[in-house]
Every structure is written in structure tokens, then in C-alpha cells.
DRENVO-726557 format. One record per residue: x, y, z of N, C-alpha, C in turn; residue number from 1. Coordinates in pm, 1 decimal. Each point is the difference from the previous one (the first is absolute). Example, Ala and Ser with C-alpha at 12.3 -4.5 7.8 and 13.67 -1.06 7.14 Angstrom:
<sites>
    n_east   n_north      n_up   ca_east  ca_north     ca_up    c_east   c_north      c_up  resi
    1319.0    -569.0     780.0     -89.0     119.0       0.0      90.0     120.0       0.0     1
     -35.0     105.0     -72.0      82.0     119.0       6.0     -77.0     109.0      73.0     2
</sites>
This chain:
<sites>
    n_east   n_north      n_up   ca_east  ca_north     ca_up    c_east   c_north      c_up  resi
   -7103.7   -4509.1    2321.8     -87.3     117.0      25.9      85.8     125.1      16.6     1
     -41.0     107.6     -60.9      77.4     124.1       4.0      -8.5      63.5     137.7     2
     117.5      33.7      53.9       7.2      65.3     130.8      16.1     148.9     -21.3     3
     -97.1      83.3      40.4       8.6     143.5     -25.4      98.1      70.9      91.0     4
      52.4     -67.4     104.0      86.2      68.0      96.6     125.2      60.4     -63.6     5
      75.6     -77.5     -87.0     117.9      59.3     -60.1     -29.8     127.6     -75.0     6
    -115.2       7.8     -66.7     -34.3     121.3     -74.4     -17.1     118.4      92.6     7
     -53.1     -27.1     120.1     -17.9     110.2      94.6     133.1      44.9      59.5     8
      92.6     -97.6      16.9     125.6      31.5      65.0     102.3      57.6     -96.7     9
     -13.9     -33.0    -128.7      99.6      39.9     -97.8     -29.5     138.4     -56.8    10
     108.2      74.9     -21.5     -10.7     126.6     -71.7     105.9       3.6    -110.2    11
      32.7    -117.2     -52.4      95.1      -6.9    -110.7     -67.7      56.8    -124.2    12
      59.4     101.9     -61.6     -66.5      61.4    -115.2       7.1     -88.3    -123.6    13
     -89.1      25.1     -93.3      11.5     -64.7    -130.4     123.8      54.7     -70.8    14
      42.1     -66.1    -104.8     117.5      46.5     -73.6     -23.9     138.7     -58.6    15
    -121.4      21.8     -50.9     -32.0     131.1     -56.0       5.7     109.3     106.2    16
     -55.2     -27.5     117.8       2.4      99.1     108.1     142.0      23.6      48.5    17
      81.1    -105.7       4.5     140.1      16.3      39.7      72.0      98.0     -92.1    18
     -16.2     -18.1    -130.9      67.7      88.8     -94.7     -55.4     142.0       8.2    19
    -128.9      13.0      29.7     -58.0     132.9      18.3      61.4      67.9     122.7    20
       9.8     -73.0     111.1      60.3      56.2     120.8     147.4      31.6     -22.2    21
      69.0     -84.4     -75.1     140.9      25.2     -31.1      14.4     125.3     -85.4    22
     -90.4      18.1     -97.1       2.9     119.7     -84.1     -25.1     125.6      83.2    23
     -99.3      -5.4      88.5     -28.6     114.0      86.7     121.7      31.5      87.2    24
      61.4    -104.9      57.3     118.1      19.1      83.5     113.1      63.6     -80.0    25
      19.8     -46.4    -123.2     107.0      54.4     -84.7     -26.0     146.4     -34.4    26
    -122.8      31.3     -38.1     -32.4     137.8     -37.9      17.2      95.7     117.7    27
     -43.6     -43.7     117.8      12.1      86.6     117.4     147.1      28.1      31.0    28
      86.1    -101.8     -14.0     142.0      20.8      30.1      66.9      93.9     -99.5    29
     -61.8      20.7    -117.8      60.0      85.4    -102.6     -58.1     140.9      -3.8    30
    -108.9      21.9      72.3     -63.0     132.2      -2.9      78.1      98.3      86.2    31
      33.5     117.0     -55.4      68.7     100.4      81.7     -90.9      51.6     110.7    32
      59.3      30.5     112.1     -67.9      54.7     118.2     -91.4    -104.8      64.6    33
     -95.0     -53.8     -78.4     -94.0     -98.3      55.4      73.3    -122.6      52.7    34
     109.9     -36.7     -65.4      72.6    -120.9      39.7      76.4      16.6     131.0    35
      28.5     123.8      38.9      87.2      23.4     116.2     -53.4     -62.4     129.0    36
    -128.2      22.8      36.8     -47.5     -63.4     124.1       9.6    -151.5      -3.0    37
     -16.7     -59.2    -118.0       8.8    -145.8      -9.9     144.6     -47.4      11.4    38
      95.4      85.8     -39.9     140.4     -34.4      16.5      39.0      -4.4     147.4    39
     -77.5      68.8      84.0      27.1      -4.9     144.4     -10.0    -142.7      51.8    40
     -92.3     -79.2     -56.7     -14.2    -138.3      44.7     127.9     -78.9     -27.9    41
      49.4       8.8    -124.3     122.6     -71.8     -34.6     116.0      51.2      83.5    42
       7.1     131.7      18.6     107.2      58.4      79.9      -6.9     -49.1     143.6    43
    -121.4      -3.4      56.1     -15.6     -46.5     137.8      44.7    -145.4      13.2    44
     -50.4     -87.0     -89.2      35.0    -141.4      11.0     148.1     -23.6     -32.1    45
      57.9      85.8     -83.5     144.5      -5.8     -24.8      76.6      29.7     128.6    46
     -35.5     109.3      66.9      72.9      40.2     120.3     -27.0     -93.7     117.0    47
    -123.8     -46.3      14.2     -30.4     -92.2     109.9      73.0    -132.3     -21.0    48
      25.4     -37.2    -125.3      75.6    -122.1     -27.8     145.0      15.3      44.0    49
      58.6     118.1     -24.1     133.2      27.5      54.7      -2.1     -16.4     152.0    50
    -101.7      59.1      62.1      -9.0      -3.2     145.2     -16.0    -140.5      54.8    51
     -87.5     -79.1     -60.2     -21.2    -137.0      45.4     126.0     -84.5     -18.9    52
      73.0      25.2    -108.9     125.4     -72.0     -22.4     102.6      37.0     107.0    53
       1.1     127.3      38.5      91.8      42.9     105.8     -32.6     -71.8     130.8    54
    -127.9      -2.0      35.4     -42.6     -65.8     124.1      29.5    -149.4      -5.3    55
     -28.2     -62.8    -115.2      21.0    -144.2     -15.1     147.3     -37.4      10.1    56
      88.8      92.3     -35.1     143.4     -29.7       3.1      68.8      59.0     122.8    57
     -79.1      37.2     100.0      57.5      43.2     126.9      18.0     148.7      17.9    58
     -51.3      81.4     -92.1      13.2     144.6      11.3    -128.0      64.8      50.4    59
      -5.3     130.8      -7.6    -118.5      74.8      40.7     -31.3     106.2    -104.5    60
    -124.6      44.0      -0.2     -43.8     109.4     -86.5     -12.2     125.4      86.6    61
      62.0     108.5     -42.6      -9.3     124.9      75.7    -101.2      97.0     -59.7    62
     -19.9      -5.8    -131.9     -93.2      92.9     -63.3     -32.2     -44.8    -141.1    63
    -124.4      21.6     -40.3     -41.3     -14.1    -139.7     -44.7     137.4     -47.5    64
      45.4      39.3    -117.8     -34.1     131.0     -54.8     -53.8     -16.7    -141.0    65
    -117.8      57.4     -26.0     -62.3      -5.6    -131.7     -13.3     140.4     -55.4    66
      10.8      11.7    -132.4      -1.7     130.7     -66.2    -117.8       8.5     -97.9    67
     -44.8     121.4     -32.9    -117.3      17.6     -87.3      15.1     -63.1    -138.5    68
     124.1      -8.7     -51.6      20.3     -52.2    -135.5       4.9    -151.7      -6.6    69
     -22.2     -67.6     114.2       1.6    -145.4       1.7     131.1     -60.1      42.9    70
      98.7      83.5      29.5     128.0     -49.6      49.6      -9.5     -23.4     150.6    71
      99.7     -65.3      56.2      -0.6     -24.5     142.3     135.8     -41.7      50.5    72
      14.0      -1.2     131.7     124.3     -40.1      65.4     -34.2     -81.5     123.5    73
      83.7     -96.8      30.9     -12.7     -76.4     123.3     134.6       4.8      70.4    74
       1.7      51.6     121.0     123.0      13.2      76.9       9.1    -116.1      98.9    75
     108.7     -76.0      -8.7      16.9    -117.5      85.0     136.4       3.3      67.8    76
      11.0     -78.9     105.4     126.9     -19.0      69.3      22.0    -148.9      19.8    77
     119.5     -46.8     -32.2      29.7    -141.1      14.5     -63.5     -82.2    -109.4    78
       0.6    -131.0      20.3     -56.0     -89.3    -100.3      99.7     -31.2    -110.4    79
     -42.2     -85.1     -92.8      85.6     -43.1    -110.9     -25.8      90.9    -119.5    80
      92.8      89.0     -26.0     -20.0     107.2     -98.2     -41.3     -48.4    -138.9    81
      65.3    -102.5     -57.6     -42.3     -43.7    -133.9    -145.3     -47.0      -2.8    82
     -41.3     -73.9     102.9    -137.3     -49.2       6.7     -98.2     115.2      13.1    83
      33.8      98.1      84.8     -86.2     116.4      20.0     -14.7      78.3    -129.8    84
     110.8      24.0     -68.4      -2.0      79.2    -123.4     -75.4     -71.7    -111.1    85
      19.4    -130.2      -9.7     -65.9     -77.9    -105.7    -150.7      -5.6      18.6    86
     -46.3       4.4     124.7    -139.6     -31.7      30.4    -100.5     104.8     -44.8    87
      43.3     122.0     -31.4     -94.9     105.3     -36.4     -84.1     -32.5    -122.0    88
      63.2     -10.1    -115.7     -72.7     -30.0    -123.8     -55.3    -142.1       1.8    89
      77.9     -92.5      56.7     -46.4    -137.5      12.7    -126.9      -6.1      83.9    90
       2.0      65.7     114.4    -113.5      -3.6      91.0    -123.6      66.3     -56.2    91
      17.2     113.7     -70.2    -115.1      70.2     -56.8     -74.5     -89.5     -98.8    92
      74.2     -67.6     -87.4     -63.6     -90.7     -96.6     -70.1    -115.0      71.6    93
      64.5     -52.5     105.7     -59.5    -110.1      75.1    -127.0      44.4      72.0    94
       1.9     119.9      59.1    -119.6      54.5      64.7    -114.0      13.2    -100.9    95
      31.9      49.0    -119.1    -102.6      15.8    -102.8     -65.9    -132.4     -34.1    96
      81.8    -104.2     -14.9     -54.8    -132.8     -30.8     -84.8     -52.2     114.9    97
      48.5      16.3     123.3     -74.7     -49.1     116.3    -135.0      70.5      11.0    98
       0.0     132.7     -23.8    -126.1      75.0       4.7     -95.7     -50.1    -106.8    99
      50.7     -22.3    -120.9     -84.8     -54.3    -106.9     -53.9    -136.3      39.0   100
      87.3     -85.0      53.9     -40.2    -134.8      37.6    -109.3       2.4     106.5   101
      18.7      81.6     103.1     -99.2       9.1     106.3    -132.0      58.5     -51.1   102
       9.3      85.5    -102.0    -120.5      61.5     -56.0     -79.6     -96.6     -86.6   103
      52.6    -121.0     -21.4     -77.3    -103.0     -70.3     -75.0     -88.3      99.3   104
       5.8      36.5     127.6     -70.2     -71.2     106.9    -112.0      90.1      49.3   105
    -120.9     -23.3     -50.4    -111.5      90.8      25.5     -30.1      13.7     149.2   106
      -1.0    -110.9      70.3     -37.9       3.8     141.0     104.4      69.6      86.6   107
     123.5      11.4     -51.9     106.5      57.4      82.2      35.4     142.2     -33.8   108
     -83.6      68.9     -79.9      36.7     133.3     -45.9      11.6      98.6     116.2   109
     -94.1      -5.9      93.4       6.4      93.8     112.3     116.9     -32.7      91.9   110
      28.5    -127.3      15.8     116.7     -40.2      78.8     127.1      55.7     -63.1   111
      10.4     -13.9    -133.1     117.9      49.5     -71.5      15.0     150.7      14.7   112
    -110.1      73.6     -20.8       4.5     144.8      14.3      37.4      39.4     141.8   113
     -51.9     -72.2      98.0      31.4      29.7     139.1     147.6     -20.0      30.9   114
      58.0    -109.1     -50.6     142.5     -26.4      21.7      86.1     106.6     -65.8   115
     -33.8      36.8    -125.0      77.1     101.6     -70.9     -10.8     134.9      70.5   116
    -122.8      36.5      41.0     -18.3     126.5      70.7      74.1       2.7     131.9   117
      -2.7    -110.7      73.8      72.0      -8.4     127.4     150.2      10.0     -20.2   118
      50.7     -60.7    -106.2     143.2       8.0     -30.6      41.7     143.9     -25.7   119
     -82.0      72.6     -77.3      30.9     140.8     -27.9      -4.6      82.4     128.3   120
    -100.4     -23.5      83.8     -11.8      75.3     125.1     117.5     -29.1      92.8   121
      46.0    -125.0       4.3     116.7     -33.6      81.6     123.7      73.4     -50.2   122
      14.7       7.9    -131.8     112.7      75.5     -57.6      -9.6     146.9      37.0   123
    -122.4      52.3      -2.5     -23.1     140.5      36.3      41.6      26.3     144.9   124
     -37.3     -89.8      88.7      27.3      19.9     143.1     148.5     -13.6      31.4   125
      64.4     -99.9     -57.3     137.0     -31.3      40.3     107.8      68.0     -83.1   126
     -29.6      30.4    -127.5     109.4      41.5     -87.8     -20.1     131.6     -73.3   127
    -117.4      59.7       6.2     -22.3     128.3     -67.8      46.0     113.2      91.0   128
      80.3      91.3     -54.1      54.6     108.8      80.8     -34.1     138.7     -54.9   129
     -28.7       9.3    -130.0     -26.9     130.4     -60.1    -146.2       8.5     -42.3   130
     -50.8     122.1     -10.5    -142.0      21.9     -26.2     -45.3     -55.6    -134.1   131
      84.7      13.0    -101.4     -38.3     -48.1    -132.3     -17.9    -152.0       0.6   132
      93.6     -71.2      61.7     -11.5    -145.2       8.3    -122.9     -39.6      80.8   133
     -25.0      71.1     107.5    -118.6     -27.0      81.8    -126.9      16.9     -82.8   134
      -5.9     106.9     -80.1    -116.5      23.8     -85.3     -18.2    -111.9    -101.4   135
     108.7     -41.6     -63.9      -8.8    -104.9    -102.2     -44.4    -132.0      62.6   136
      56.1     -34.3     115.3     -36.3    -125.7      64.6    -144.5       1.6      48.6   137
     -45.6     113.5      48.9    -141.4      11.2      38.9     -89.0     -19.4    -122.3   138
      39.6      57.4    -112.6     -77.5     -15.4    -124.2      -7.7    -146.5     -42.2   139
     111.9     -70.6       8.8       1.9    -141.8     -37.1     -85.7     -82.7      96.0   140
       9.5      31.9     129.0     -79.6     -72.3      98.8    -148.8      19.7     -24.2   141
     -39.6     121.5     -35.2    -140.9      29.2     -28.6     -48.0     -82.4    -119.4   142
      83.6      -9.4    -103.5     -36.9     -76.9    -118.9     -26.7    -145.9      36.7   143
      81.2     -54.9      90.1     -16.5    -139.0      38.9    -114.1     -21.2      99.6   144
     -19.5      93.7      92.0     -92.8     -22.5     110.8    -141.7      51.7     -25.2   145
     -14.9     104.9     -78.2    -132.7      56.2     -23.7     -98.4     -99.5     -61.6   146
      44.1     -82.1     -97.3     -95.8     -93.6     -61.0     -55.8    -104.0      96.7   147
      58.8     -13.9     119.2     -46.7    -101.1      95.0    -143.7      25.7      45.1   148
     -47.5     124.0     -15.4    -135.8      31.3      44.7    -106.2     -43.4    -100.5   149
      41.5     -38.9    -122.0     -96.4     -40.8    -101.8     -37.5    -146.4      19.0   150
    -128.5     -28.2     -18.0     -48.3    -137.2      13.6      21.0     -81.3    -127.2   151
     -22.0      62.7    -114.2      18.6     -69.0    -128.3     146.2      14.3     -42.2   152
      75.6    -107.8      13.1     144.2       9.9     -18.2      47.7     -53.7    -135.1   153
     -91.8     -44.1     -86.4      42.1     -63.1    -125.1      88.7      93.4     -83.5   154
     -36.0     127.3      -7.2      76.6      94.1     -81.8     136.1      31.1      61.6   155
      12.6     -23.1     131.8     128.5      25.1      65.0     107.8     -95.3     -51.3   156
     -39.7    -122.3     -31.7      97.0     -95.7     -52.3      62.4      49.9    -129.3   157
     -84.3      55.3     -89.0      51.3      51.2    -126.5      94.8     117.9      22.5   158
     -37.3      89.8      90.0      85.1     115.3      28.9     133.3     -44.0      59.4   159
      -4.8     -96.8      90.3     122.9     -45.1      64.2      87.9     -78.2     -97.4   160
     -62.2     -78.6     -87.7      78.7     -68.9    -103.3      69.9     100.7     -90.8   161
     -72.4     104.6     -38.6      58.3     103.7     -85.0     114.9      69.2      71.4   162
     -17.9      26.4     129.4     106.9      62.6      77.7     122.8     -90.7       5.7   163
     -21.8    -129.1      22.3     112.0     -93.0       1.0      74.5      -0.1    -132.4   164
     -74.8       3.4    -110.0      62.9       5.3    -132.4      76.4     129.5     -20.0   165
     -54.5     111.8      50.6      70.6     127.6     -11.5     132.6      -3.3      75.1   166
      -0.2     -61.3     117.4     123.1      -8.7      78.5     104.0     -83.9     -73.3   167
     -44.5    -110.8     -60.0      93.0     -83.2     -77.1      54.7      76.8    -120.1   168
     -86.5      70.3     -71.3      43.7      76.1    -118.3      96.6     111.4      38.9   169
     -28.6      69.5     110.4      91.3     104.4      45.9     133.2     -59.6      43.9   170
      -5.9    -116.5      65.9     123.2     -67.6      41.4      79.9     -45.7    -121.8   171
     -70.8     -27.7    -109.3      65.3     -40.5    -123.6      66.3     119.0     -69.4   172
     -67.5     116.0       4.5      50.2     117.2     -71.2     105.9      76.3      79.2   173
     -13.7       3.0     131.6      88.2      84.3      81.9     148.8     -32.5     -14.3   174
      41.2    -127.8      -1.0     144.0     -26.4     -10.3      62.9      46.6    -129.9   175
     -80.9      16.4    -105.4      57.1      37.0    -129.5      66.5     136.9       2.9   176
     -42.5      86.9      93.7      63.3     131.7       8.4     142.2     -10.8      54.3   177
      35.1    -118.4      54.1     133.2     -18.2      55.8     103.1     -33.6    -106.8   178
     -45.4     -35.0    -121.6      95.4     -25.9    -107.4      81.1     126.3     -26.0   179
     130.0     -14.5       1.8      86.6     113.6     -26.6      35.4      81.5     122.3   180
     -62.7     -28.3     113.4      33.8      71.6     123.8     105.8     -80.5      74.3   181
     123.6      40.0     -14.3     110.5     -78.4      56.6      28.3      33.1     145.4   182
     -57.1     109.8      51.1      32.2      41.4     137.0    -122.7      19.0      87.0   183
    -121.2     -22.4     -55.2    -121.6      24.4      76.2     -91.8    -121.9      -4.3   184
     -85.0     -11.7     102.0    -104.1    -101.6       0.1      43.1    -132.7      59.2   185
     -99.4     -87.2      16.1      24.0    -130.2      62.3      95.2     -87.0     -81.3   186
     -10.5       6.6    -132.7      86.2     -83.0     -84.4     146.2      39.5      15.7   187
      27.1     131.3       4.5     137.1      47.2      18.2      54.0     -41.2     136.8   188
     -85.7       8.7     101.4      42.8     -39.1     134.6      28.9    -149.5       5.7   189
     -85.4     -80.3     -63.4      23.9    -144.3      -3.2     127.7     -33.0     -76.1   190
      27.3      75.6    -104.2     122.5     -20.1     -75.4     122.3      23.7      87.8   191
      -7.1     102.5      83.5     110.8      28.8      92.2      13.2    -107.2     107.6   192
    -113.3     -56.2      41.5       1.9     -99.0     108.3      39.5    -138.8     -48.0   193
     -28.2     -30.7    -127.3      18.6    -137.4     -48.5     101.2     -11.2    -112.7   194
      41.6     110.2     -58.7      90.8       3.8    -114.9     -62.7     -56.7    -127.1   195
    -131.1     -19.8       1.5     -71.2     -37.2    -121.4     -52.2     126.7     -66.3   196
      -5.6       5.9    -133.3     -40.0     124.2     -67.7    -143.2      40.6      33.6   197
     -22.4     131.0       6.0    -132.0      52.6      36.0    -107.5     -46.8     -97.3   198
      33.7      -6.5    -129.8    -101.4     -39.4     -99.2     -51.3    -140.9      24.2   199
      85.4     -85.7      58.5     -42.5    -137.7      27.1    -112.0      -1.6     104.8   200
      12.5      84.5     101.8    -103.9       7.3     102.9    -130.3      53.9     -57.6   201
      11.1      97.0     -89.9    -120.3      53.9     -64.6     -70.7    -110.3     -79.3   202
      77.8     -79.7     -72.5     -57.1    -110.0     -78.0     -68.6    -100.6      92.3   203
      63.1     -31.6     112.2     -59.1     -95.0      94.8    -133.6      51.4      50.4   204
      -6.5     128.0      36.2    -126.5      58.0      47.7    -106.8      -1.9    -108.9   205
      40.3      31.8    -122.1     -96.1      -0.7    -110.8     -54.2    -140.3     -24.6   206
      87.1     -97.3       0.1     -42.3    -139.0     -22.3     -94.0     -44.4     111.2   207
      33.0      35.3     124.3     -85.8     -40.1     111.0    -136.7      68.0      -9.5   208
      -3.2     128.1     -34.9    -127.0      71.0     -14.5     -83.9     -61.7    -111.1   209
      63.0     -33.1    -111.0     -71.9     -65.9    -109.1     -53.5    -135.5      44.7   210
      77.9     -69.6      82.4     -44.6    -129.4      52.4    -122.9      16.3      88.0   211
      -2.0     105.3      82.1    -116.1      25.1      85.9    -124.5      30.3     -84.0   212
      19.0      75.9    -109.0    -112.6      28.8     -88.5     -48.6    -128.2     -66.8   213
      92.7     -83.0     -41.8     -35.6    -128.6     -60.6     -74.9     -87.7      99.2   214
      41.1       2.1     127.4     -67.7     -80.2     101.6    -142.7      50.7      24.8   215
     -18.3     131.7     -11.6    -136.7      53.4       7.2     -84.6     -59.1    -112.6   216
      57.1      -3.0    -119.1     -71.0     -56.2    -114.5     -26.0    -148.9      20.2   217
      96.5     -72.2      54.8     -17.5    -142.7      23.5    -114.0     -25.7      97.9   218
     -15.4      90.9      97.8    -111.0     -13.8      94.5    -133.4       3.5     -74.0   219
      -7.2      84.2    -101.6    -121.3      11.9     -80.5     -12.0    -117.9     -97.0   220
     109.6     -33.1     -64.8      -0.7    -103.2    -102.7     -26.3    -138.5      57.4   221
      38.3     -21.4     126.7     -19.0    -130.0      63.1    -136.7     -16.2      64.8   222
     -84.8     102.4     -14.4    -131.7      -4.2      64.2     -80.1    -120.1     -47.1   223
     -51.4     -74.8      95.6     -78.8    -118.2     -32.3    -143.6      42.0     -33.0   224
     -70.2     -74.4     -82.7    -134.7      36.8     -42.5     -96.0      24.2     116.1   225
      13.0     -78.5     109.0     -97.2      14.6     107.2      17.5     126.5      81.4   226
     110.1      72.8     -20.1      23.2     122.1      75.4     -37.6     124.7     -79.8   227
     -58.5     -19.6    -117.3     -37.0     114.6     -85.0    -110.6      79.3      67.6   228
</sites>
């Protein structure tokens, strides 16, 4: 006998809807001006990943700074420098996948939005020091928390899945600007810390980001018939 419960709990998109959301995510990341606010998400999760790596390795975060063009900085003290430096692009791609994964759980959409909004607010309280960063973090928190007032949450899953895909795509594209930069960026810093070439770190980040995108697709491709 068919159990309707999985259908109510699942928000795994069809393959066609997945590719549509991926196309929308790709187009938004390529649009001038319009793409900038969405780059704040990737920038935030990039910098918070540096911060979490610092804390996990025994250091502290003193400040997170975000800029209008989608760039950002995370100021830390102590911790294991190679791990902290590596975690930015790695963490952003991982956050994107986790957000996509959680957005395939229909019943947990408000829980997911609440956790993401609370994380942003905690960053705002503890690590934001300048007005621009405060404004950007408030904007991100509003995006996550405002939808909680809506009763019909089905469309929120699609929006959150698209956002997760955008974060993965931005995490995939961002390291490519480091090619040829021998003295700037995370790859150059890792090269100085590990004596491995900067381009190798860029390749590792790209491969990991592609893997996260593939895992998003696998989540869709592995969907069982009863969860449609």
C-alpha cells in the first residue's frame, strides 16, 4: 500500500526542476549588478568557514568584514593557519551543498531557515565591526528569517535549493581568479605555508566544488519513486 507520508516530507525536485533551478542559479551569478547581493552569501559562508576553522583549531575570530563587490575578510588569531586558509573556498562549497540538501526536506524548511538566520545574527553580534558589514549581515538575516512568517512553505524549498546551488557555483568560480596571482589570495598564502604551488590549491577547491554540485545532482538522481 502506498504511504503518502514520504511525499509530504520530501522536497526533492524532479530532474527537470533541478536543471531549471541550476540554470536560474547560473544566470543570476553571471548578471552584472544583480549578482552582487547573491555573492554576499558565498562571501559570508567563505569567511565564516575561515572563522569556524580558526575556532576548531584553537584560535579566535576577531572580525569579519564584507564588501559590496562580494569580497570579504576574516581576521583571526591563533589556530592552525593552513587549515584556516584552506577552509574558505572549501567551506563555502560545503555550505552550499548542505543548504541544498536541507532544502530537499520539506518539513524542515523553517528549521533550516531559522538556523541559517541565527548563524548570521550571531556573526553580526560577535564579529561585525563596520557599518557596511553590519548592513550586509542584516540583509542576509532578513532573507533567511522573513519567510518564516509564511504558512505555505513549498516554494521556499525551491528558493533555498536555488540559493544553495548559487553558493556552490560562486564557490566554484571564485578560486579561478587566483590563477596567476602569486602574491595574493588564499592560494598564495597556502603556497607560502605548505610549499605546494598555489595552482594546486585552486585545482583542489575546483574539484571539491564540482563534487558538491555532483552530490546535489545525486540527491535528485537517487530519488525513489515513492518520494516524488
